[in-house]
C-alpha positions in Angstrom: -48.0 5.2 -29.0 -45.0 4.4 -26.7 -44.7 6.2 -23.4 -40.8 6.0 -23.5 -38.6 5.7 -26.5 -35.8 3.1 -26.5 -32.9 5.6 -26.6 -34.3 7.6 -23.6 -34.7 4.3 -21.6 -31.1 3.4 -22.3 -29.9 6.8 -21.1 -32.1 6.6 -18.0 -30.8 3.1 -17.2 -27.2 4.2 -17.6 -27.8 7.2 -15.3 -29.6 5.0 -12.8 -26.8 2.4 -12.7 -24.1 5.1 -12.5 -25.8 6.7 -9.5 -26.2 3.4 -7.8 -22.6 2.4 -8.2 -21.3 5.7 -7.1 -23.6 5.8 -4.1 -22.4 2.5 -2.7 -18.8 3.7 -2.5 -17.5 1.7 -5.4 -13.9 2.5 -6.5 -11.9 1.1 -9.4 -9.5 -1.6 -8.5 -6.1 -0.2 -7.6 -7.5 3.3 -6.8 -6.9 4.2 -3.2 -7.6 7.3 -1.1 -4.1 8.4 -0.1 -4.1 11.0 2.7 -3.4 14.6 1.4 -0.3 14.7 3.7 1.2 12.0 1.5 0.4 13.6 -1.9 4.1 14.5 -2.2 6.7 12.1 -0.9 10.2 10.7 -1.5 11.1 7.1 -2.2 14.4 5.6 -1.2 15.5 2.0 -1.4 18.2 -0.5 -0.6 18.6 -0.8 -4.4 17.3 2.2 -6.5 17.3 0.1 -9.7 15.5 -3.0 -8.3 12.3 -4.3 -9.9 10.5 -3.7 -6.6 11.6 -0.1 -6.5 10.3 0.5 -10.1 7.0 -1.2 -9.2 6.5 0.9 -6.1 7.3 4.1 -8.2 4.8 3.0 -10.8 2.1 2.5 -8.2 2.8 5.9 -6.6 2.6 7.6 -9.9 -0.6 5.7 -10.7 -2.1 7.0 -7.5 -1.2 10.7 -8.4 1.6 11.0 -5.8 4.3 13.4 -6.6 7.8 12.0 -6.1 10.5 14.4 -4.9 14.1 14.2 -3.6 14.4 13.2 0.1 14.4 15.9 2.7 13.6 16.3 6.4 10.3 18.0 5.6 8.8 15.5 3.2 7.3 12.1 4.0 9.5 9.2 2.9 9.1 5.6 2.0 12.3 3.6 2.4 12.3 0.0 1.1 14.4 -1.8 3.6 14.6 -5.4 2.4 12.9 -8.0 0.2 13.2 -11.8 0.4 11.8 -14.9 -1.3 11.4 -18.1 0.6 10.5 -21.5 -0.9 8.7 -24.3 0.8 7.8 -27.8 -0.5 4.1 -28.6 -0.2 3.9 -32.0 -1.9 6.2 -34.7 -3.3 6.2 -37.0 -6.3 6.6 -40.8 -5.7 10.4 -40.5 -6.3 10.6 -37.8 -3.5 11.1 -34.9 -5.8 9.1 -31.7 -5.1 5.8 -31.6 -6.9 4.3 -28.4 -5.5 6.0 -25.5 -4.0 5.0 -22.4 -2.1 6.8 -19.1 -2.7 6.6 -16.4 0.0 7.7 -12.9 -0.9 8.2 -10.5 1.9 9.0 -6.8 1.8 10.0 -4.6 4.7 9.7 -0.9 4.5 9.7 2.2 6.7 7.3 5.1 6.4 8.6 8.4 7.8 6.2 11.3 8.4 7.9 14.5 9.6 5.1 15.4 12.0 4.7 11.9 13.5 7.9 9.9 13.1 8.7 6.7 11.4 7.2 3.2 11.5 8.3 -0.1 10.0 5.8 -2.2 8.0 6.0 -5.4 6.1 3.9 -7.1 3.5 3.8 -10.7 2.4 2.6 -12.4 -0.8 2.2 -16.2 -1.1 1.9 -18.2 -4.3 1.8 -21.9 -5.0 3.0 -23.5 -8.2 3.6 -27.0 -9.6 7.3 -28.0 -10.1 7.5 -30.4 -13.0 11.1 -31.7 -13.3 10.5 -32.7 -16.9 10.0 -29.1 -18.1 13.1 -27.3 -16.7 13.0 -24.3 -19.0 9.3 -23.7 -18.7 9.6 -24.1 -15.0 12.3 -21.4 -14.9 10.2 -19.0 -16.9 7.1 -19.7 -14.9 9.0 -18.9 -11.7 10.3 -15.6 -13.0 6.7 -14.6 -14.1 5.3 -15.6 -10.7 8.0 -13.6 -8.8 7.3 -10.6 -11.0 3.6 -10.8 -10.3 4.4 -11.1 -6.6 6.5 -8.0 -6.7 3.7 -6.1 -8.4 1.2 -7.3 -5.9 3.5 -6.4 -3.0 3.8 -2.8 -4.4 0.0 -2.5 -4.6 -0.2 -3.7 -0.9 2.3 -1.0 0.1 0.0 1.6 -1.4 -3.0 0.1 0.3 -1.1 0.3 3.6 -0.2 3.9 2.9 -3.9 4.7 2.5 -4.4 3.3 6.0 -2.0 5.8 7.5 -4.8 8.4 7.4 -5.8 7.2 11.0 -2.2 7.6 12.3 -2.1 11.1 10.8 -5.4 12.1 12.3 -4.5 10.7 15.7 -1.2 12.6 15.7 -3.0 15.9 14.7 -5.5 15.3 17.5 -2.7 14.7 20.0 -0.9 17.8 18.8 -4.0 20.0 19.2 -4.5 18.5 22.7 -0.9 19.3 23.7 -1.3 22.9 22.4 -4.6 23.3 24.3 -3.1 22.0 27.6 0.1 24.1 27.3 -2.0 27.2 26.9 -3.9 26.6 30.1 -2.5 28.3 33.2 -0.4 26.0 35.4 -2.3 25.3 38.6 0.9 24.3 40.5 2.5 27.7 39.9 -0.6 29.5 41.2 -0.8 27.5 44.4 2.9 28.1 45.3 2.8 31.8 44.6 -0.1 32.3 47.0 1.9 30.8 50.0 
């Protein structure tokens, strides 16, 4: 007679593994803890129809952030600029570029109504082989690499948004301290009135 049946052991194992994974703080890739203050925000860009703007919108929607029209009372992300730089890493014997490095940089501003605004940037680097004999394939490969870099930069922007939680909590702490100190009686006024 068996002490445990096979189906009950499988269920027990699944429950055990699930509890272990959830206990260690594991999150699915691409799932970030965005502060509640940023659950609704607006997105503006130097080009509203740009691939980067679409990628950032997709990432925001993926992270359950509600996009609204810009106003003074809602947080805003403004995509300021994007640039792609190219650098030669190695050469063939005939002095043509063999390997190149692409650097994709995005600058953006996050404006929080209660705190103010701050400018951030994110950079993504990629290397690729530049074979002069396959011009068409090289062109398609570069387009694919640039698209992947844009998607990765959009994901990094969301990660950086998740880190604004500390800025928000520091601003709230400062605000509560200011309120507490303003409610205290002013010691300078009391000393002058007694004279």
